[in-house]
C-alpha positions in Angstrom: 0.6 116.6 41.1 4.4 117.1 40.8 6.9 117.3 43.7 7.5 121.0 43.3 3.5 121.6 43.3 3.2 119.4 46.6 6.0 121.4 48.0 4.3 124.7 47.1 0.9 123.5 48.7 2.6 122.4 51.8 4.5 125.8 52.2 1.5 127.9 51.5 -0.5 125.7 54.0 2.2 126.2 56.6 2.4 130.1 55.9 -1.4 130.1 56.3 -1.0 128.3 59.7 1.7 130.4 60.9 -0.2 133.8 60.0 -3.3 132.4 61.5 -1.3 131.6 64.9 0.4 135.1 64.8 -3.2 136.7 64.5 -4.5 134.7 67.2 -1.7 135.7 69.5 -2.1 139.4 68.3 -5.6 139.1 69.2 -4.8 138.1 72.8 -2.3 140.8 73.4 -4.8 143.6 71.7 -7.8 142.0 73.9 -5.7 142.1 77.1 -4.4 145.8 76.6 -8.0 146.8 76.1 -8.9 145.0 79.0 -6.2 146.5 81.2 -7.3 149.9 80.2 -11.0 149.1 81.3 -10.0 147.3 84.5 -8.3 150.5 85.8 -11.2 152.6 84.4 -13.6 153.7 87.2 -16.5 153.8 84.7 -15.9 150.2 84.3 -17.4 149.6 88.1 -20.4 151.9 87.9 -24.1 151.0 87.8 -24.7 147.7 86.0 -21.2 147.4 84.8 -20.1 147.0 88.4 -22.6 144.8 89.5 -21.7 142.7 86.7 -18.3 142.6 87.8 -19.2 141.6 91.2 -21.6 138.8 90.3 -19.2 137.1 87.9 -16.7 137.2 90.5 -19.1 135.6 93.1 -20.2 133.2 90.4 -16.6 132.2 89.7 -15.3 131.8 93.3 -18.4 130.8 95.6 -19.1 127.5 94.1 -15.7 126.3 93.4 -13.8 127.5 96.5 -14.9 124.8 98.9 -14.4 121.8 96.7 -11.0 123.4 95.5 -9.8 123.8 99.1 -10.6 120.2 100.0 -9.2 118.7 96.9 -6.0 120.8 97.3 -5.9 119.7 100.9 -6.2 116.1 100.0 -3.6 116.4 97.0 -1.1 117.9 99.4 -1.6 115.1 102.1 -0.7 112.7 99.5 2.2 114.3 98.0 3.8 115.6 101.4 3.4 112.0 102.8 5.2 110.4 99.7 8.1 112.8 99.8 8.5 112.7 103.4 8.4 108.6 103.9 10.7 108.8 101.0 13.1 110.9 102.5 12.9 109.3 105.6 13.6 105.9 104.3 16.7 106.8 102.5 18.0 108.8 105.5 17.5 112.0 104.0 15.5 113.6 107.0 17.2 117.1 106.8 15.9 117.5 103.3 12.5 116.4 103.6 11.3 120.1 104.6 13.1 121.6 101.4 11.9 118.9 99.2 8.2 119.3 100.1 8.4 123.2 99.9 10.2 123.3 96.6 8.4 120.5 94.9 4.8 121.2 96.0 4.6 125.0 96.9 7.0 126.4 94.4 6.1 124.4 91.4 3.2 122.0 91.5 0.3 124.1 93.7 0.3 127.2 91.1 0.3 124.8 88.0 -2.6 122.5 89.6 -4.4 125.6 90.5 -4.3 127.0 87.4 -5.2 124.0 85.5 -8.4 123.4 87.8 -9.8 127.0 87.3 -9.1 126.5 83.3 -11.0 123.3 83.3 -13.8 124.5 85.9 -14.4 127.9 85.0 -12.2 129.7 82.1 -12.9 127.3 79.3 -16.6 127.0 79.8 -17.2 130.4 80.1 -15.1 131.3 77.0 -17.4 128.7 75.3 -20.4 130.5 76.4 -19.2 133.7 75.3 -18.3 132.4 71.9 -21.9 130.9 71.4 -23.4 134.2 72.8 -21.3 136.4 70.5 -22.3 134.2 67.5 -25.9 134.6 68.4 -25.6 138.4 68.1 -25.1 139.3 71.7 -22.6 141.9 71.1 -24.6 143.6 68.5 -27.6 143.8 71.1 -25.1 145.5 73.5 -24.1 148.0 71.0 -27.5 148.9 69.9 -28.3 149.6 73.6 -25.0 151.9 73.8 -23.4 149.5 76.0 -19.5 148.0 75.4 -19.7 144.5 75.3 -16.0 144.2 76.5 -16.7 146.0 79.5 -20.2 144.5 80.1 -19.5 140.9 79.5 -15.7 140.2 78.8 -14.1 142.2 81.6 -16.1 140.5 84.3 -15.3 137.0 83.3 -11.6 137.9 83.0 -11.6 139.4 86.5 -13.3 136.4 87.8 -11.0 134.0 86.3 -8.0 136.1 87.5 -9.1 136.3 90.9 -10.0 132.9 91.4 -6.7 131.7 89.7 -4.9 133.2 92.6 -6.4 130.8 94.9 -2.8 129.1 94.3 -2.4 131.4 97.5 -4.7 129.7 99.6 -3.4 126.1 98.5 0.3 127.3 99.5 -0.7 128.4 103.0 -2.5 125.1 103.5 0.4 123.1 102.2 2.9 124.9 104.3 0.5 124.1 107.5 0.3 120.3 106.5 4.1 120.1 105.8 4.8 121.3 109.3 2.4 118.9 110.7 3.9 115.9 108.5 7.5 116.7 109.5 7.3 117.9 113.1 4.1 116.5 114.1 1.4 118.5 116.4 3.9 120.5 118.3 5.0 124.3 118.4 8.6 123.4 119.7 9.8 123.3 115.8 8.2 126.4 114.7 11.5 128.6 114.7 13.5 125.9 113.0 10.4 125.6 110.4 10.4 129.4 109.8 14.0 129.4 109.2 13.8 126.4 106.7 10.8 128.2 104.8 12.6 131.6 104.9 15.8 130.3 103.7 14.1 128.6 100.6 11.7 131.7 100.0 14.7 134.3 99.5 13.9 137.6 97.7 14.7 136.2 94.1 12.7 132.8 94.5 9.6 135.0 96.0 9.8 137.5 93.2 9.8 134.2 90.8 7.2 132.7 92.5 4.9 135.7 92.5 5.6 136.4 88.8 4.8 133.0 87.9 1.6 132.7 89.7 0.3 136.1 88.4 1.2 135.0 84.9 -0.7 131.8 85.1 -3.7 133.5 86.4 -3.4 136.1 83.7 -3.1 133.3 81.0 -6.0 131.0 82.4 -8.1 134.3 82.5 -7.6 135.8 79.3 -6.8 133.1 76.6 -10.2 131.6 76.5 -11.9 134.9 76.5 -9.6 136.2 73.5 -10.4 132.7 71.7 -14.1 133.5 72.1 -13.6 136.8 70.2 -12.1 135.4 67.1 -14.0 134.9 64.2 -13.5 131.1 63.5 -15.1 129.6 60.3 -18.5 127.9 61.0 -17.3 124.7 59.8 -15.6 124.3 63.1 -17.2 123.4 66.0 -17.3 125.2 69.3 -15.2 122.2 70.8 -12.4 123.2 68.4 -12.5 126.8 70.2 -12.2 125.0 73.8 -9.4 122.7 72.6 -7.5 125.4 70.8 -7.6 127.5 73.9 -6.4 124.8 76.0 -3.5 124.0 73.9 -2.5 127.8 73.7 -2.9 127.9 77.5 -0.8 124.6 78.1 2.0 125.8 75.7 2.4 129.3 77.3 2.2 127.9 80.9 5.0 125.4 80.0 6.9 128.4 78.8 6.4 130.4 81.9 7.1 127.3 83.9 10.5 126.6 82.0 11.5 130.4 82.6 10.7 130.1 86.1 12.8 126.8 86.5 15.7 128.5 84.7 15.3 131.6 87.3 15.2 129.5 90.4 17.7 126.7 89.8 20.3 128.1 87.0 
């Protein structure tokens, strides 16, 4: 094969890959738009559909909530201790609180919570949905006069979305543990602590934090489901679906985190 032929083959393969990636992201946007309409439609929560939504939310949140809370508490204790001891060792006591809140609450907790939900719930759920769709589950529901998106897809997305917002619970735990680590078991420093946290969470930072947490939750909840709805060639295994969703999720979350950093510090 000549050099021109190799270059043409490479360009053709790159073009096909780019088109496939664009088609995948278009499917994510289209599926998200459909699910948004269904989420605000009262008919999605009636009779069996409503019971399915509640059942999926309970299945998503109930098993993982105790373990997630304990894990995040331990994670908070370790990180807080490292930051506080380092700050005191270098004579930076006034900056210990600011460093803990900015590093742990603003940056690490939303990211860790989203990744935990992705690995524990969203990606396995997307894999199950992919296998069930390949086995003809969507066709059987349509034959019964039911919408597969409303019956099977929407409950999974809502479950992942709500569970991802557990980052808020972790933030509260982190703020409490930070107070104890810096000031001890006393209420005397509470006014000073409130002023310090309020100074960090100004309106702009609070808005960016809320948007970042919500976008993380939407990414974790939607991407695995959207990949499960794609028509991937059978020569690829279901593992490729999981890995592809994880890579897309990581890239999108990285872009969101970079945008949040720019908004907070530049």
